[in-house]
BATORZA-726062 format. One record per residue: x, y, z of N, C-alpha, C in turn. Coordinates in steps of 0.02 Angstrom, whole numbers, padded with zeros to 5 digits, always signed. Each point is the difference from the previous one (the first is absolute). Example, Ala and Ser with C-alpha at 12.3 -4.5 7.8 and 13.67 -1.06 7.14 Angstrom:
<rs>
+00660-00284+00390-00045+00059+00000+00045+00060+00000-00018+00053-00036+00042+00059+00003-00039+00055+00037
</rs>
This chain:
<rs>
-01090+00245+00015-00064+00037-00002-00057-00047-00018-00054+00006+00038-00057-00045-00010-00035+00014-00067-00029-00052-00028-00040+00008-00060-00068+00028+00018-00045+00002-00048-00067+00029+00009-00054-00052-00014-00051+00000+00043-00059-00042-00012-00052+00043-00035-00022-00022-00059-00051+00036-00038-00066-00038+00006-00053+00035+00019-00066-00030+00004-00036+00015-00065-00001-00049-00045-00024+00012-00068-00072-00026-00007-00046+00047-00013-00069-00019-00012-00007-00030-00069-00038-00055-00005-00011-00033-00064-00075+00001-00017-00018-00011-00063-00070+00002-00020-00043-00050+00038-00063+00018+00012-00046-00045+00035-00045-00036-00050+00014+00008-00064-00040-00035-00050+00015+00022-00071+00014+00064-00008+00013+00028-00066+00074+00017-00005+00036-00035-00045+00072+00011-00006+00017+00071-00022-00050+00034-00030+00012+00069-00021+00008+00048+00057-00015-00023+00062+00007+00043+00058+00071-00001+00029+00045-00039-00030+00069-00001+00023+00032+00067-00019+00029+00035+00048+00029+00065-00015+00070-00007-00029+00021+00051-00036+00067+00000-00029+00053-00003+00055-00012+00037+00054+00049+00001+00055+00005-00068+00033-00057-00034+00008+00001-00067+00030+00039-00049-00044-00011+00003-00065+00036-00044-00046+00075+00015+00001+00017+00064+00000+00071+00019+00002+00033-00023+00065-00037+00003+00054+00027-00023+00065+00014-00074-00001-00046-00039-00028+00010-00073-00005+00062-00016-00042+00012+00040-00051+00059-00011-00042+00065+00018+00036-00004+00049+00045+00061+00028+00031+00024-00037+00061-00046-00033+00037+00020-00031+00063+00043-00062-00011+00033-00022+00053+00041-00060-00005-00042-00064+00000-00055+00001+00038-00043-00059+00002-00071+00021+00021-00047-00046-00009-00071+00013+00017-00023-00051+00051-00033+00024+00052-00032-00043+00050-00075-00001-00016-00026-00058-00019-00068-00005-00024-00042-00046+00044-00064+00018+00007-00046-00042+00038-00005-00070-00031-00006-00002-00066-00001-00063-00037+00040+00011-00064+00058-00031-00005+00043+00011-00058-00033-00022-00065-00045-00049+00004-00034-00024-00060-00047+00053-00028-00029+00040+00044-00043+00055-00022+00041+00058-00026+00053+00017+00036+00041+00058-00018+00038-00011-00065+00019-00062-00015+00037-00012-00062-00042+00015-00061-00066-00008+00005-00044+00018-00055+00002+00076-00013+00002+00039+00053+00006+00073-00007+00067+00018-00030+00053-00032+00025+00067+00015-00026+00006-00018-00074-00030-00056-00019+00002-00020-00071-00037+00052-00042-00056+00024+00025-00038+00051-00036+00042+00063-00011+00040+00017+00050+00042+00060-00003+00069-00013-00031+00012-00063-00017+00064-00020-00028+00057+00015+00048-00011-00020+00064+00050+00011+00052+00023-00068+00026+00065-00009+00006+00027-00061+00030+00040+00021+00061-00021-00027+00057+00030+00021+00063-00003-00057+00050+00051-00011+00041-00003-00052+00052-00057+00014+00048-00034-00054+00020-00056+00006+00046+00007-00047+00059-00027+00021+00057-00007-00043+00058-00072+00008+00025-00026-00052+00032-00068+00004+00025+00000+00033+00070-00051+00039+00013-00009+00029+00067-00075+00004+00012-00025-00042+00046-00072-00002+00014-00010-00017+00074-00063-00003+00019-00016-00008+00071+00027-00065+00031+00012-00050-00041+00023-00065+00026+00076-00004+00009+00037+00046-00029+00073-00002+00008+00029+00067+00023-00044+00047+00018+00024+00067+00016+00047+00002+00060-00009-00046+00048+00042+00001+00060+00074-00010-00018+00013-00049-00043+00070-00015-00018+00023+00040-00061-00043+00006-00049+00019+00035-00061+00011+00074+00012-00037+00028+00047+00009+00072+00015+00071+00015+00023+00027-00043+00042+00069+00010+00024+00049-00005-00059-00013-00047-00046+00044-00008-00058-00001+00063-00044-00059+00027-00010-00007+00060-00042+00035+00060+00032-00008+00006+00066+00033+00055+00035+00076-00006-00005+00025-00061+00006+00073-00010-00006+00025+00021-00069-00036-00017-00051+00020+00018-00068-00004+00076-00010-00051+00031+00029-00006+00073-00006+00057+00034+00038+00016-00025+00059+00055+00029+00038+00067-00008-00036+00004-00052-00042+00062-00012-00038+00005+00045-00061-00054+00039-00013+00003+00048-00055-00044-00015-00059-00035-00058+00000-00043-00016-00056-00066+00039+00004-00030+00013-00057-00066+00032-00002-00052-00052-00017-00061+00008+00029-00052-00050-00007-00067+00034-00015-00039-00029-00046-00068+00022-00012-00047-00051+00031-00044+00023+00045-00049-00044+00031-00066+00007-00038-00028-00056-00023-00064+00002-00035-00046-00054+00028-00065+00014-00004-00051-00050+00015-00028-00025-00066-00046-00047+00004-00031-00025-00062-00037+00055-00037-00030+00046+00038-00037+00055-00029-00008+00056+00051+00010+00061-00022-00011+00057+00044+00063+00024+00035-00011+00036+00055+00055+00032+00036+00026-00044+00057+00064-00016+00000+00028-00042+00054+00000+00036+00067+00004-00039+00053+00003+00024+00069-00067+00026+00026-00054-00007-00039-00067+00017+00023-00037-00065+00012-00012-00016+00063-00035-00062+00019+00036-00062-00028+00066+00002+00000+00039-00060-00019+00067+00001+00037+00039-00054-00003+00061-00004+00041+00054+00051-00019-00009+00035-00056+00047+00054-00016+00005+00051+00055-00054+00006+00039-00001+00045+00058+00057-00017+00048+00011-00065+00010+00053-00022+00046+00069+00016-00028+00009-00009-00065+00065+00014-00031+00016+00074+00004-00050+00042-00011+00011+00073+00005+00021+00018+00071-00032-00031+00050+00018+00014+00069+00071-00022+00015+00021-00057-00027+00068-00024+00009+00050+00049-00031-00016+00024-00059+00044+00047-00034+00004+00066+00038-00057+00023+00025-00001+00062+00038+00044-00005+00062-00002-00059+00032+00041-00010+00060+00074+00000-00015+00019-00017-00062+00070-00003-00021+00021+00062-00040-00045+00050-00003+00013+00061-00039+00014-00014-00074-00032-00051-00026+00005-00016-00071-00052+00043-00037+00020+00036-00051-00048+00043-00037-00057-00042-00030-00061+00025+00007-00059-00031-00029-00034+00052-00043-00011-00016-00064-00028+00048-00048-00064-00028-00030-00057+00035+00007-00061-00024-00031-00003+00019-00074-00022-00047-00041-00011+00013-00072-00075-00007-00010-00038+00055-00001-00074-00003+00002-00029-00033-00062-00062-00023+00009-00036-00031-00055-00067-00025+00023-00023-00055-00029-00067-00025+00014-00008-00022+00073-00060+00014+00027-00017-00021+00069-00075-00010+00001-00022-00062+00008-00071-00017-00007-00045+00039+00047+00018+00004+00064-00046+00031+00047-00006+00075-00011+00053+00033-00022-00004+00072-00014-00047+00013-00060+00006-00041-00052-00043+00008-00058-00073-00015+00017-00011-00051+00041-00068-00017+00021-00031+00057+00041+00039+00028+00045-00025+00055+00040-00019+00059-00045+00042+00014-00050-00011+00057-00043-00065-00006-00040-00019-00060-00021-00060-00009-00041-00061-00020+00041+00007-00006+00065-00054-00027+00042-00061+00045+00004+00009+00065-00006-00055+00046+00011-00013+00013+00073+00042-00026+00044-00005+00010+00072+00053+00051+00023-00008+00028+00060+00048+00051+00024+00072-00026+00000+00047+00040-00025+00070-00021-00005+00047+00042+00042-00026+00051+00033+00044+00044+00039+00034-00038+00057-00038-00043+00033+00028-00040+00055-00022-00073-00011+00048-00046+00002-00017-00070-00010+00049-00044+00038-00019-00064+00009+00043-00048+00032+00005-00062-00044+00061-00022-00013+00011-00060-00040+00004-00060+00047-00045-00048-00007-00004-00057+00045+00027-00064-00031+00014+00000-00065+00026-00060-00033-00049-00058+00004+00026-00061+00009-00042-00060+00006-00022-00008+00073-00063-00017+00011-00023-00014+00067+00030-00064+00027+00006-00008+00066+00026-00062+00029-00044-00060-00022+00032-00057-00010-00037-00060-00021-00034-00033+00060+00031+00004+00059-00029-00028+00060-00065+00037+00017-00055-00038+00009-00065+00032+00010-00002+00045+00061+00030-00022+00055+00000+00039+00061+00039+00065-00010+00058-00005-00030+00041+00060-00012-00034+00047-00049-00033-00028-00051-00035+00040-00049-00057+00039+00033-00039-00035+00042-00056+00032+00034+00025+00056+00045+00054-00012+00036+00028+00051+00045+00025+00060-00040+00031-00013-00058+00026+00054-00041-00057+00043-00027-00052-00031-00024-00057+00037-00027-00035+00039+00055-00005-00028+00060-00030+00036+00056+00039+00063+00016+00067-00004-00007+00042+00058+00014-00009+00055-00052-00029-00018-00058-00010+00049-00053-00071+00028-00004-00043-00021+00045-00070+00019-00005-00012+00075+00007+00044+00035+00037-00006+00072+00007+00050+00038-00043+00034-00035-00045+00050+00031-00043-00035+00048-00049+00017+00064+00002-00033+00050-00042+00035+00009-00067+00062-00024-00006+00035+00006-00064-00023-00053-00049+00007+00014-00064-00013-00051-00052+00049-00058+00010-00025-00061-00005+00041-00060+00012+00012-00037-00065+00061-00025-00009+00018-00036-00061+00026-00070+00017-00029-00050-00033+00019-00070+00013+00018-00033-00067+00040-00053+00003+00012-00044-00056-00038-00066+00012-00023-00032-00054-00030-00065+00009+00004-00041-00064+00008-00066+00009+00003-00047-00056-00072-00020-00018-00012-00021-00062-00068-00015-00022-00034-00055+00040+00036-00054+00017-00031-00056+00034-00018+00016+00073+00025+00057+00026-00016+00019+00069-00046+00061+00002-00019+00026-00059-00036+00064-00001-00067-00003+00036-00042-00050-00016-00066-00002+00031+00002-00007+00076+00040-00046+00028+00004-00002+00073+00025+00065+00031+00047+00033-00034+00026+00064+00025-00054+00053-00002-00038+00004-00055-00054+00049-00005-00052-00012+00054-00015-00063+00015-00048-00016+00053+00025+00023+00068+00065-00010+00012+00029+00021+00064+00000+00077+00004+00015+00033-00055+00000+00074-00001-00071+00026+00012-00049-00032-00031-00069+00022+00009-00023-00010+00073+00021-00055+00031-00017-00012+00070+00031+00053+00045+00060+00024-00019+00035+00049+00042-00025+00071-00012-00014+00017-00063-00015+00070-00017-00072+00012-00022-00039-00052-00009-00069+00007-00021-00008-00003-00076-00059-00019-00024-00011-00010-00072-00001+00065-00041-00010+00057+00033-00006+00063-00037+00066+00037-00009+00054-00025+00029+00065+00034-00006+00023-00004-00073+00021+00058-00028+00020+00002-00070+00068-00034-00010+00006-00033-00058+00062-00034-00018+00013+00006-00075+00062+00005-00018+00021-00003-00070+00044-00061-00009-00021-00046-00044+00038-00061-00012+00037+00007-00066+00066+00002+00003+00041+00011-00060+00033-00067-00019-00018-00024-00058+00022-00067-00022+00046+00005-00060+00055-00039+00002+00045-00006-00057+00023+00069-00026+00021+00043+00045+00021+00067-00020+00056-00002-00052-00006+00041-00051+00045+00009-00057-00002-00057-00049-00039-00052+00013-00002-00059-00044-00059+00005-00048-00005-00049-00044-00051+00001-00052-00070+00004+00027-00013-00037+00055-00068-00002+00028-00007+00043+00063+00034+00056+00000-00004+00046+00057-00072+00020+00013-00019+00002+00064-00069+00016+00018-00001+00035+00068-00042+00051+00005-00010+00035+00064-00074-00002+00015-00020-00032+00055-00069-00004+00021-00010+00042+00062-00041+00052-00005-00014+00045+00057-00070-00017+00025-00003-00024+00062-00064-00023+00027+00003+00004+00077-00041-00039+00033+00003-00007+00073+00024-00070+00017+00016-00012+00062+00022-00067+00020-00055-00051-00012-00062+00019+00015-00056-00045-00013-00008-00014-00075+00007+00053-00040-00005-00008-00072+00056-00042-00029+00060+00007+00029+00058-00039-00024-00010-00074+00014-00026-00016+00059-00012-00071+00017-00050-00030-00049-00053+00036-00014-00051-00025-00047+00029-00008-00070+00040+00049-00022+00027-00002-00068+00047-00060-00010+00046-00010+00047+00049-00053-00010-00026-00069+00021-00056-00002+00035-00032-00064+00012-00030-00027-00066-00021+00047-00043-00028-00019-00065+00051-00001-00056+00056+00034+00011+00053+00004-00051+00066-00019+00032+00021-00063-00005+00062-00022+00033+00059+00046-00017+00034+00026+00051+00055+00047-00013+00060-00031-00033+00032+00039-00043+00062-00022-00033+00050+00057+00004+00063-00018+00007+00053+00051+00001+00014+00027+00070+00052+00040+00005+00021+00028+00064-00040+00064+00014-00018+00010+00063-00042+00056+00020+00035+00047+00048-00015+00065-00007+00015+00049+00051-00067+00027+00023-00013-00002+00065-00063+00022+00029+00011+00067+00034-00038+00050-00020+00005+00067+00030-00066+00013+00035+00002+00008+00066-00061+00003+00041-00005+00067+00035-00059+00028-00002-00015+00063+00033+00012-00005+00075+00028+00052+00029+00011+00001+00072-00065+00013+00038+00002-00008+00065-00058+00011+00043-00018+00074+00000-00064+00015+00012-00021+00070+00005+00034+00032+00060+00018+00064-00004+00033+00034+00056-00043-00003+00063+00032-00006+00056-00035-00002+00064-00040+00064+00010-00062-00008+00023-00044+00058+00011-00009+00015+00075+00049-00022+00040-00006+00012+00072-00003+00075+00015-00049+00019+00041-00009+00070+00017+00053+00023+00049+00027+00059-00011+00050+00028+00045-00034+00044+00053+00019-00009+00062-00029+00039+00055+00051+00050+00026-00025+00061+00013+00042+00052+00028-00006-00001+00076+00043+00039+00034-00005+00005+00073-00067+00030+00021-00026+00046-00041-00065+00030+00016-00055-00053-00004+00005-00044-00050-00049-00055-00005+00006-00044+00062+00063-00015+00018+00011-00042+00058-00027+00031+00064+00007+00065+00006-00024+00035+00060-00076-00005+00007-00035+00003-00056-00073-00008+00002-00019-00069+00025+00037-00051-00023-00013-00068+00022+00016-00009+00074+00054+00034+00023+00017-00002+00071-00057+00031+00041-00027+00056-00023-00056+00033+00035-00060-00047+00006-00014-00038-00054-00057-00046+00002+00011-00055+00051+00062-00027+00002+00014-00053+00048-00002+00026+00071+00022+00061+00010-00003+00029+00067-00072+00011+00022-00041+00019-00049-00071+00010+00016-00034-00066+00020+00030-00055-00024-00027-00066+00018+00031-00028+00064+00045+00040+00031+00026-00020+00064+00074-00018+00002+00034+00001-00058+00071-00018-00002+00043+00057+00027+00056-00017+00031+00047+00052+00022+00036+00029-00061+00029+00059+00009+00037+00031-00055+00056-00045-00024+00037-00027+00047+00057-00042-00018-00022-00062-00038-00053-00034+00023-00024-00060-00033-00029+00016-00069-00036+00055-00004-00031+00020-00063+00054+00016-00052+00051+00036+00021+00055+00018-00045+00037-00063-00023+00013-00045+00045+00036-00062-00017-00039-00040-00052-00066-00005+00011-00042-00040-00045-00004+00032-00070-00010+00066-00003-00007+00034-00064+00066+00001-00038+00055+00014+00035+00065+00003-00033+00018-00067-00031-00015-00055+00035+00016-00067-00027-00044-00017-00059-00064+00018+00004-00047-00019-00053+00010+00039-00064+00021+00063+00007+00005+00043-00060+00071+00023-00015+00049-00034+00030+00070+00012-00015+00020+00073+00008-00018+00027+00058+00018+00069+00017+00052-00001+00056+00037+00055+00006+00049+00006+00054-00037+00006+00067+00014-00049+00044-00034+00000+00065+00019+00062+00040+00063+00019-00001+00022+00059+00038-00032+00064-00026+00001+00008-00067-00028+00061-00029-00075+00004+00014-00035-00056-00006-00072+00000+00012-00015+00013+00074+00040-00029+00044-00010+00011+00072+00012+00073+00019+00054+00029-00027+00015+00071+00014-00056+00045-00025-00028-00016-00058-00055+00040-00027-00063-00007+00043-00012-00061+00023-00059-00011+00043+00007+00036+00066+00060-00002+00030+00011+00035+00064-00005+00076-00010+00027+00026-00057-00003+00072-00013-00073+00022-00006-00041-00040-00034-00071+00019-00008-00034-00003+00068+00019-00051+00040-00031-00007+00065+00016+00061+00044+00063+00023-00004+00021+00058+00039-00037+00063-00023-00010+00005-00067-00036+00058-00027-00072+00000+00024-00029-00062+00005-00069-00005+00023-00006+00020+00074
</rs>
């Protein structure tokens, strides 16, 4: 019988956020797969837990993932942890979960701290619908293309960013969305110097140009305003067809032009135009 992979969320800054269930899970498993064993050992020492560890990160996930799956299939249980927060969200744990799912290995989430969820909650921006974008591409061309694809995104957008890249990223975001788009910048969440700055993209660029950023950031950005495109009915379309006919267009040509321009059913509009013509 296969063992179980536990996705154990760890504190993102405040050790008091470690849940009792998460600590109990770390004590119970056969081994721990950690993003950085040097970071995780500090947490284990704090909890007075001694457990075998192996590293699992983006640079060894191709080979180490197969090793972990083999151990799980052999019946061992494993806790997957990242340096901070919830594993398998924007990190290689996603790949390990997929491997386990393909092998019908049980995967159990152990909830806890998650930086982007907390940032979204305190942002003051709409939270009903949102999209988590993680870190933007480093390649300038890919970054520009990605931001262009988001220009009409109406959901609240959430990004991660490191302090040394914050100003260039804010400038790119301002170029894509405009200086007046609202943003909430959440810095060092749960830590001693936690800060939430609610402003606009233009205001954020000015603020951090004068105040060099420190700490890890979660950026929560307002979505685009809903599209205000006017909807046209068949009756509206028929009036436009009449105008074009009065200018000399045939019924068929007028219907084709109006249906294409205003996204109406060409057949329905043509039938309506012919019916009115017959009535006349």
